[in-house]
N, C-alpha and C positions, 0 to 999 in steps of 0.2 A: 523522390519525391523531394527535393532541392526546398528548405525551409530559410526566410529569411533570418538572418542574425538576431533582430529585434523580436522574435517571436523566439526564438531558440531562449533566447534570456531571461524572455518574460515564465519561458515556460518553466525555465534552471528556478528563479526566485521562486514561483509558487510549489514548485515539486520540493525545492526545502524547508519552504514553508508548510507544505501539507504532511513531509515527513516528519518535522520536527512536531507541529502539534497531534499526530498520531502514536508516535513514541511517547509524548510525552501525556497523555491523556491513557497510553498501557500499563503506565510504570506508577501513576497516580496510585497512594492507598485509597483514598476515597473521588473519582473523578466527578464533575461536575453532574448533574443530569442535560441529557440533550435531550431535543425535539423527539430524533430519531431513536431513542429509548424504546419506543413501544412498539418498535418493529424488532428488537431481540437483538443478543450479543452477535451473533451470527452474519445477520445484518449488517452489522456496527462494523464484523470484520473488513466483509466482504468490499462495502461500500468506501473504506478508507485503501483495502490494495487496488482495488479496482480505478480509483482515483489516482493514485499513487503510479501505477502501469500505466495511464493514462499518459499522465505528467511528465513522466519519465521516457516517453517514446518521442514525445516533442524535442524534451530537453536535451537528451543524448541519442540524435536521430542516427551518428555513426556507429554506438556500441550494437552489437547485436542484439535482437528480441529474445532472443534465449537468455544471453547471459542477462538480458536485465529480469529477466523472469524468473532467474536464478539468485541473485543477487536479493531481491523483493522476497521472495520465500524463506531466503534464510536470513532474510532481518524479522519474518514473521514467525520463522522458529526460532532467534535469540530473546524476542519481546514474551514468547512463552517459558522459557527457562528463566528471563527474568521476574516473570509474575510470580514463580518458585520460590522466590523468595520471603520469607513467613511474614518477616516486616510490614513487605507490602501490604499483606493481606489481599490475593488476588488467588485468583486459582491458574493455575495451568491446566494446560485443554487442548491436547494435540487437534481436537476438532477443529477448533479454532485456526492453528494453521493448517489443517485441510481447507479449511472455507478461506483465509488466506489465500492458497495456492492455486486452488480452484476460481476462484475471482481473477486473480494475475493472468492464471492460461487463457481463461474466455478473449478479458481485454484482449491480451496478444492476440489473439486470434484471429477477433473481430479485426483490430487495428492491420492486422498483413491481410487479413481479407481485404480491407477500405485502400487499403495503400498499394493492391495491385492492379485496384479499377482505373 
C-alpha cells in the first residue's frame, strides 16, 4: 500500500512525539498521574507500545515490519534497564518488557493482516 508523503510525514511527526512522551514518562522519577492509571501499569505499557507500533508502521512504510518490532522491543528493554537506576526510584520489571513486546507483535500482526486486504 502506497502512502501519500503528507500522511507519512504526519505519522513521522506523531511517532517521534509519542516516542518522546513515552520515554519521558518512563524515566521520570515521579511521573504525573494520568486518567489511564486506573487500568494499571501493564495497560499503560501496552497502550504506549501499541501506539508506537501503529505510528511507526505508517511513518516508515519501507522498513520491514519485523525490524520495527525488533527495535521497539529493544527500546522497551532499554527503558526497563534505565528504570533500574536507583536515583530514578522506578522498578525494572521484565514483565513490563514482555507486555511491550506482546503489544508490538499484536499490532504488527493486525497491520500485516489489514495490509493484505
